[in-house]
Backbone as CSV, one residue per row, in Angstrom:
resi,resn,N_x,N_y,N_z,CA_x,CA_y,CA_z,C_x,C_y,C_z
1,MET,-8.610,-1.944,9.983,-8.790,-2.047,8.830,-6.890,-3.124,8.103
2,LYS,-6.929,-3.338,7.729,-5.970,-3.962,6.908,-5.997,-4.654,5.588
3,VAL,-4.760,-3.824,4.724,-4.626,-4.128,3.533,-3.245,-4.370,3.143
4,THR,-3.655,-5.480,2.007,-2.993,-5.640,1.577,-1.810,-4.901,0.128
5,VAL,-1.208,-5.406,0.201,-0.360,-4.914,-0.700,1.190,-4.971,-1.704
6,THR,1.123,-4.741,-3.063,1.463,-6.276,-3.982,3.395,-5.566,-4.688
7,PHE,3.919,-5.760,-4.074,5.260,-5.244,-5.067,5.661,-6.578,-5.736
8,GLY,5.364,-6.205,-7.386,5.531,-7.433,-8.103,4.963,-9.028,-7.243
9,GLN,6.216,-9.738,-7.179,5.827,-11.309,-5.906,5.672,-11.031,-4.350
10,THR,5.443,-9.616,-4.187,6.183,-9.752,-2.745,4.473,-8.885,-1.729
11,GLY,3.841,-9.101,-1.757,2.655,-8.552,-0.675,3.176,-8.193,0.625
12,VAL,2.268,-7.149,1.414,2.877,-6.446,2.137,1.937,-6.346,3.210
13,VAL,2.107,-6.807,4.449,0.238,-6.561,4.629,0.489,-4.929,5.536
14,VAL,-0.274,-4.242,5.614,-1.036,-3.137,6.148,-1.668,-2.662,6.883
15,PRO,-2.163,-3.014,8.626,-2.962,-2.223,8.838,-3.145,-0.616,8.907
16,CYS,-4.316,-0.691,8.848,-4.815,1.284,8.166,-5.269,2.167,9.604
17,LYS,-5.562,2.866,9.634,-6.278,3.811,11.003,-6.957,4.348,10.141
18,ASP,-8.296,4.650,10.336,-9.237,5.529,10.587,-8.993,6.855,10.141
19,GLY,-9.286,7.247,8.203,-9.247,8.460,8.230,-8.310,8.974,7.360
20,TRP,-6.977,7.282,7.372,-6.454,6.961,6.044,-6.427,7.617,4.875
21,THR,-5.719,8.425,4.126,-6.012,8.267,1.831,-5.040,7.377,1.993
22,VAL,-5.233,7.325,0.374,-4.287,6.099,-0.415,-3.147,6.772,-0.151
23,ARG,-2.267,7.993,-0.332,-1.305,8.349,-0.056,-0.697,7.542,1.407
24,ASP,-1.338,7.718,2.292,-0.746,6.874,3.436,-0.427,5.901,3.197
25,LEU,-1.179,4.801,3.278,-1.287,4.109,2.658,-0.432,3.381,1.275
26,ILE,0.739,4.265,1.102,1.716,4.179,0.200,2.478,4.218,0.712
27,GLN,2.620,4.950,1.747,4.067,5.851,2.245,4.403,4.610,3.352
28,GLN,3.033,4.048,4.509,3.401,2.379,4.967,3.676,1.867,4.224
29,ALA,3.586,1.192,3.125,2.833,0.080,2.523,4.361,0.092,2.015
30,THR,4.998,1.389,0.959,6.855,1.676,1.072,7.681,1.320,2.119
31,GLN,7.106,2.181,3.148,7.876,1.765,4.375,8.471,0.486,4.346
32,ARG,7.428,-0.404,4.374,7.589,-1.556,4.823,8.409,-2.242,4.401
33,TYR,7.693,-2.205,2.753,8.912,-3.003,1.753,10.373,-2.792,1.856
34,ARG,10.516,-1.872,2.119,11.978,-1.273,2.344,13.033,-1.570,3.117
35,LYS,11.814,-2.330,4.516,12.773,-2.903,5.867,13.011,-3.959,4.920
36,LEU,11.886,-5.617,4.071,12.425,-6.573,4.162,13.744,-5.984,2.561
37,LEU,13.504,-5.491,2.220,14.966,-5.026,0.926,15.936,-4.865,0.887
38,GLU,15.727,-3.922,2.583,17.372,-3.444,3.238,18.022,-5.524,3.383
39,GLN,17.178,-5.815,3.615,17.926,-6.919,4.103,19.076,-7.762,2.877
40,GLU,18.931,-7.612,1.778,19.266,-7.775,0.655,20.175,-6.802,0.442
41,GLY,20.191,-5.817,-0.156,20.967,-4.804,0.351,20.405,-3.391,-0.613
42,ASP,20.745,-2.205,-1.000,20.711,-0.811,-1.391,19.297,-0.945,-2.922
43,PHE,18.021,-0.837,-2.224,17.428,-0.163,-3.125,16.635,0.874,-3.341
44,VAL,16.381,1.195,-4.596,15.187,2.067,-4.677,13.845,2.444,-4.876
45,VAL,13.033,2.362,-4.207,11.267,2.281,-4.241,10.232,3.427,-4.676
46,ARG,10.183,3.271,-5.878,9.379,4.028,-6.771,7.947,3.777,-6.697
47,THR,6.966,4.930,-6.367,5.555,3.566,-6.689,5.210,4.602,-7.927
48,HIS,4.759,4.466,-8.355,3.650,4.745,-10.143,2.930,5.268,-9.795
49,HIS,2.209,3.783,-9.705,-0.117,3.875,-9.042,-0.056,3.376,-8.373
50,VAL,-0.791,3.029,-7.834,-1.536,2.379,-7.179,-2.797,1.978,-7.520
51,GLU,-3.365,0.207,-7.532,-4.306,-0.235,-8.319,-4.831,-1.172,-7.165
52,TYR,-6.550,-0.596,-7.556,-7.723,-1.658,-6.700,-7.120,-3.185,-7.666
53,CYS,-7.987,-3.999,-6.667,-7.795,-5.887,-7.908,-8.386,-5.556,-8.888
54,ASP,-9.176,-5.004,-8.520,-9.822,-4.843,-10.682,-9.416,-4.276,-11.383
55,GLY,-8.040,-3.630,-11.268,-7.632,-3.441,-12.020,-7.504,-1.269,-12.030
56,GLY,-8.970,-0.812,-11.557,-8.747,0.411,-11.054,-7.764,1.222,-10.318
57,ILE,-7.080,2.167,-10.951,-5.559,3.254,-10.424,-6.576,4.097,-9.786
58,LEU,-6.140,3.939,-8.031,-6.233,5.134,-6.805,-6.321,6.129,-7.251
59,ASP,-7.087,7.376,-6.742,-6.194,8.608,-6.540,-5.873,8.754,-4.961
60,PRO,-4.369,9.107,-4.648,-3.750,8.911,-3.579,-4.516,10.617,-2.430
61,ASP,-5.782,10.783,-2.608,-5.736,12.542,-2.277,-7.335,11.210,-1.530
62,ASP,-7.356,10.532,-2.083,-8.644,10.029,-1.878,-8.981,9.334,-0.187
63,ILE,-10.408,8.998,0.590,-10.109,8.410,1.749,-10.065,7.250,1.644
64,LEU,-9.487,6.193,2.602,-9.018,5.021,2.006,-10.359,3.904,2.652
65,SER,-10.795,4.986,3.788,-12.468,3.785,3.625,-13.291,3.472,3.319
66,ASP,-13.540,4.333,2.366,-14.342,4.548,1.100,-14.199,4.134,-0.403
67,LEU,-12.796,3.478,-0.412,-13.096,2.562,-1.408,-13.030,1.676,-0.834
68,VAL,-12.229,0.245,0.124,-11.880,-0.751,0.078,-13.429,-1.243,1.280
69,GLU,-13.951,-2.581,1.096,-14.493,-3.214,2.478,-13.330,-3.493,3.675
70,ASP,-13.840,-3.031,5.044,-13.068,-3.866,6.095,-13.928,-5.174,5.978
71,LYS,-12.899,-6.450,6.151,-13.470,-7.668,5.748,-13.088,-8.120,7.322
72,ASP,-12.530,-7.817,8.201,-11.986,-8.393,9.460,-12.707,-8.252,9.944
């Protein structure tokens, strides 16, 4: 399954493994986003919350596959 995580105007695609939690997704997405930012200098990235596309806030301890559909 692949999930697109948006940081402002920038979307980051993260391939997800079975059993991943929302927290795992946050860590991987943040790591990928930081790689993009490193090209432009030093930045601090903090995740305040993660929202589903309909606006619902996701709990970091939830299993990702229980929350999203695999449309691949």
